[in-house]
C-alpha positions, 0 to 999 in steps of 0.5 A, spaced: 499 568 495 504 562 495 511 562 496 516 559 491 522 558 494 529 556 491 534 554 495 536 559 502 530 563 502 524 564 508 518 565 508 514 566 515 508 561 517 501 563 518 499 558 522 503 552 526 499 547 523 500 544 518 502 540 512 508 538 509 507 534 501 512 531 498 511 527 491 517 525 488 519 521 482 521 514 486 519 511 493 523 515 498 524 515 506 522 521 509 523 523 516 524 529 520 528 532 526 528 536 531 534 541 532 536 546 538 537 553 538 544 551 535 540 546 531 544 541 534 539 534 535 540 531 541 539 524 541 535 519 537 528 521 541 529 528 536 528 524 531 521 522 527 522 516 522 519 510 519 522 505 525 518 511 530 514 516 525 511 519 531 514 525 536 509 530 540 506 535 535 510 531 529 508 524 525 511 522 519 509 516 514 512 508 516 512 506 509 518 509 502 513 512 498 512 517 491 508 521 495 508 523 503 504 527 507 508 529 514 503 532 519 506 538 523 504 541 530 509 547 532 505 549 538 505 542 540 513 542 540 517 541 546 518 548 548 526 547 548 525 545 540 527 551 535 528 548 528 523 542 524 529 539 518 525 535 513 529 529 510 529 525 505 533 519 503 532 513 498 532 506 502 537 501 500 535 495 496 529 495 494 532 496 487 531 502 485 534 509 483 541 510 488 542 516 488 536 524 486 540 525 479 537 519 477 529 520 478 526 526 478 526 533 482 522 532 489 517 537 490 516 539 498 510 543 499 508 546 505 500 547 506 494 548 511 490 542 514 484 544 508 491 544 503 492 551 501 499 552 499 503 556 504 510 554 501 513 550 494 520 548 493 523 544 487 529 540 489 533 541 483 540 540 481 541 534 486 546 528 482 549 523 486 546 525 493 543 520 496 538 524 502 537 531 502 535 535 508 529 539 503 527 544 508 527 546 515 521 551 520 525 553 524 523 559 531 525 567 529 523 572 534 517 568 537 515 567 529 515 560 525 519 561 519 519 555 512 526 555 509 528 552 502 535 548 504 537 542 498 543 540 501 544 533 499 549 527 502 553 524 497 553 518 502 547 518 505 542 518 510 548 517 515 553 523 513 547 527 513 544 525 520 552 527 523 551 533 521 546 534 525 550 533 531 547 526 532 551 521 536 551 514 533 548 516 526 550 510 522 547 506 526 540 509 526 542 511 519 541 502 518 535 501 522 531 506 519 533 503 512 531 497 514 525 498 518 523 501 510 526 494 508 520 490 513 515 496 511 515 495 504 513 487 505 508 488 509 504 494 505 499 494 500 502 496 493 499 503 493 494 504 486 494 505 480 493 513 478 487 517 478 485 523 475 488 529 477 481 532 477 478 525 482 475 519 479 469 520 483 463 523 482 460 522 488 466 526 494 461 533 494 459 529 500 464 524 501 467 522 508 471 526 510 468 533 508 467 537 514 471 534 520 471 539 527 476 545 526 478 544 531 481 536 529 487 536 527 487 532 519 493 530 518 491 526 512 485 530 509 481 527 504 484 529 497 478 531 493 478 537 490 471 540 489 472 540 497 479 541 498 484 546 495 489 541 491 496 544 490 499 545 483 506 541 486 507 535 480 503 528 481 505 523 487 503 517 489 497 519 493 494 524 487 495 520 481 493 520 474 488 515 471 489 508 471 485 507 464 491 512 461 497 511 460 502 514 466 506 511 470 506 508 477 510 507 484 511 500 482 513 496 477 508 492 474 509 486 470 503 487 465 501 492 459 494 492 461 487 489 462 485 485 456 491 482 454 492 475 452 498 475 448 505 472 450 509 475 457 510 483 457 519 484 456 521 486 462 522 493 464 529 495 466 527 501 468 522 506 467 514 508 468 510 501 465 505 503 461 499 501 463 493 504 456 490 498 454 494 496 447 487 497 442 484 504 446 485 510 443 489 514 449 482 520 449 478 521 456 475 515 458 468 516 458 464 520 466 461 515 470 454 515 471 451 521 474 450 520 481 442 519 483 439 525 487 438 525 494 433 523 498 432 529 502 436 536 500 442 538 504 443 530 505 448 525 501 447 522 494 445 516 495 451 510 492 451 508 486 455 503 484 461 504 478 460 511 479 468 512 479 471 514 471 475 508 467 473 505 460 468 500 462 464 497 468 470 493 471 475 499 470 469 503 475 469 499 479 475 498 481 476 505 481 471 506 486 473 501 491 480 503 491 477 511 492 472 507 498 480 503 501 482 512 501 476 514 505 476 510 510 483 510 511 483 518 511 477 518 515 479 514 521 486 518 520 482 524 521 478 521 528 484 518 530 489 525 529 483 528 534 483 523 538 490 524 539 489 532 539 484 532 543 488 528 548 494 532 547 490 538 548 487 536 555 495 535 557 498 541 556 492 545 559 493 541 566 500 543 565 499 550 564 493 550 570 497 545 575 504 548 575 502 554 579 503 548 587 496 552 589 492 550 584 494 542 586 489 541 591 483 543 592 477 545 589 481 550 584 485 544 582 479 539 581 475 545 576 481 545 572 481 537 571 474 537 570 474 543 565 479 539 561 476 533 560 470 537 558 474 539 553 477 534 551 470 529 550 467 534 547 472 535 541 472 526 542 465 527 540 465 531 535 470 528 531 466 520 533 460 524 530 464 526 523 466 519 522 459 516 524 456 520 518 462 518 514 462 510 516 455 511 514 456 512 508 461 508 506 457 502 508 452 504 503 456 504 498 459 498 499 451 495 500 450 497 493 457 496 490 459 489 492 452 485 489 455 489 482 461 486 482 464 482 478 467 475 478 474 477 480 472 482 484 467 478 488 467 474 494 466 467 494 459 467 497 457 472 490 451 470 486 455 471 481 460 466 481 453 461 479 454 464 473 461 465 472 463 464 464 470 463 463 472 470 459 475 471 453 479 478 456 484 478 462 480 482 467 483 489 471 484 485 477 483 480 482 480 479 489 485 476 494 481 478 502 478 484 505 479 489 509 477 492 515 478 497 521 477 498 528 473 504 527 468 500 524 470 492 523 463 490 519 465 495 513 469 491 509 474 493 503 475 488 498 483 487 497 484 487 490 491 486 487 493 488 478 493 483 474 497 480 472 500 479 478 506 485 479 509 480 485 508 473 488 504 471 495 506 468 500 502 464 505 504 464 511 503 458 516 507 459 521 504 459 529 507 466 530 504 470 524 499 472 529 495 472 535 490 467 532 496 463 529 498 462 536 492 459 539 491 454 532 494 447 532 500 447 527 497 441 522 490 445 522 494 451 521 498 449 515 492 446 512 488 452 512 494 455 509 494 451 502 486 451 502 488 458 502 493 457 497 488 453 493 483 459 492 488 463 490 489 458 484 483 456 482 481 464 482 486 465 477 485 460 472 477 462 473 478 470 471 483 469 465 482 466 458 482 458 457 488 456 456 492 462 457 493 460 465 498 455 467 498 452 474 504 448 478 505 445 484 511 442 489 508 437 495 515 436 496 512 430 501 505 429 499 502 432 505 498 437 502 494 431 498 487 433 502 487 440 500 489 439 493 484 435 491 479 440 488 485 442 483 487 434 482 480 432 481 478 436 475 483 435 472 487 443 471 493 443 473 499 442 469 502 436 471 500 431 477 503 435 484 511 434 484 513 431 490 521 427 492 528 431 490 526 429 483 519 432 482 521 438 485 527 440 481 524 438 474 519 443 475 523 448 477 528 446 471 522 447 467 520 454 469 526 456 470 528 455 462 521 458 461 524 464 463 531 465 461 528 463 453 522 468 454 527 472 457 533 473 450 527 471 446 524 479 448 531 482 449 532 480 442 526 481 439 526 474 437 519 472 439 518 467 433 525 463 436 522 460 441 521 453 442 514 452 440 512 446 445 514 453 449 507 455 453 508 463 454 501 463 457 502 465 465 504 460 469 504 460 477 508 456 482 505 453 488 509 451 493 507 447 499 511 448 505 518 450 503 524 449 504 523 442 506 525 438 500 529 444 497 537 443 498 541 449 496 540 448 488 532 449 489 533 454 493 537 459 489 532 457 482 526 459 487 530 465 489 531 466 480 524 465 480 522 469 485 526 475 482 525 474 475 519 471 473 514 476 474 517 479 468 515 473 464 510 471 467 511 466 472 509 467 479 509 464 485 504 462 491 508 459 496 505 456 503 512 456 508 513 458 515 519 464 515 521 460 521 523 453 519 527 457 514 531 460 519 537 456 518 538 458 511 540 465 516 539 472 513 539 470 505 533 468 504 530 475 506 530 478 500 525 472 497 520 474 503 521 481 502 518 480 495 512 477 495 505 479 499 504 476 505 497 474 507 495 469 512 490 463 512 488 468 519 485 474 520 491 478 522 493 485 522 499 486 517 497 489 512 498 497 511 494 502 507 499 507 502 496 513 505 497 514 512 500 507 513 494 505 518 495 496 521 488 493 516 486 487 519 486 482 513 481 476 512 483 471 508 477 469 502 473 462 504 468 460 501 461 459 505 460 452 510 457 447 505 458 450 499 460 447 492 462 453 490 469 452 487 467 445 485 462 449 480 468 453 478 474 449 476 468 444 472 467 450 468 474 452 468 476 445 465 468 445 461 472 451 457 479 448 456 476 442 452 471 447 448 478 451 447 481 444 445 486 444 449 
């Protein structure tokens, strides 16, 4: 039976391998400190936080999120540790709430590895606090217990760490927030909400439903038919359905698929409604039934679109995110099992060889062989489960990929050859692929919601990755611009005719060759802007549009907009930033990055951050506000569930293919037919 704790209450823990789940109303930083018998934190090496997310027996998330899962193995903690304190703090400089009183009360649950709740605690009564000690696990007379703490700190993370006796608390708190800021810039935005009962029907025999009991799983799969779900409030890890009007962890800029009207109003606060404006708020139709298994006891054959949703596009979208999550959690379980096996081998060797008489001779050799054999057995069992999960996901990917609509499909998909410009905006757009080293040929499409929630930065620097460092600078910049052109062309191809415009700033005219497909097709809003005058003109035009639309929306006077103002979505492609940009232009660009997405103006920048070093930290908020991608493969993106470093593969057209020219020609023909 679950113990629902109140502040100060404790409860005995029946097991030592645990998971601590956190649900909050806004993204929070989760960490944990280790304390000795007096509760003192002896040093920074006793603190798990986003910048150092793993300690012996303890692992926390590397990102700020509305939902966290902390893995704890109390037996693996050092002997001098008598207390584990779970800390929550609001990230600074992220544009979110600055005090816990302005958001929903955080909820913390201590569970077993199978998801069974042991104790829960809702942190009510918080107000001006920006950091809080949520709960602590402590050792008492040889047994471990959990106590609900709920101690808040108005001065934030530094005060909380200092209260635990840590020297240099302020410096460490600043470094933790800086690590969070870097993580926010590199993470993949979390998926839109999913239904509490799950949005995929294949999970009854899906990945990670039978991991060996000896392998720790700090991130177990979250499919309710196989894992008991807590009765906690919805978290970012298990949110409600994307097809229903529920909030997400990150602000959006539109009202959902099918929106064709003027850009939505900027949202000062509160959740975003993703419900389709012309749909009733009823449950979506169920997904198609899964195909029967080929043999009794085998997993069902994969089916494209086996997730819930209002349309096949929405089902495929939810299915892809489900595959993404399944692969992340399967890999997490395997890696955790390997770590556990290595740790267990070390502990067994330490115990058996602690007696000097066993360190030499046959006794020591036998102890080493037995420890290694147990380790190899655990790893082999974990690998067997992982291989089964990967095989099923690969089979599903082979079915899903050919069924994808153009907006989700790769450039090599035949769907592009018969593509027609749609009359409604799709839910999302594919901007590349992701894979993990456990199986590099298993690619997950990286989808971002439309309208774009934040701008995109194509990093053209040679310091961006090892592959980039080996390339010639000019070739790398050309590849980066060609990648940007592919993204712009895809956006033009999936928006209804006349609902999307592309502007280009190329101060030195160095990208003429890469821009040729867009220029030759006549799909740009005007010639690429060059020179100081051209840069100033385009930025002034888009800045004026953002100002006017914002004022009209706030005043409720959309009819008062000038008749010559284009209220459709706008994309500004910027090449070679910051070359050719004076201080005023840089300020305008930052303004567009901050305010533009909420009213339909988006940035697609091609830049080397090192080139902007002369501006100092003034441009750091600009880089952090953009989703960074690379023109060559690089493992810089993290998933929103377990924080794996995923290798990103940029989009590319098949060698010798003219699919890009065909798609742009279709855009031009559709515009002419619509009289735009």
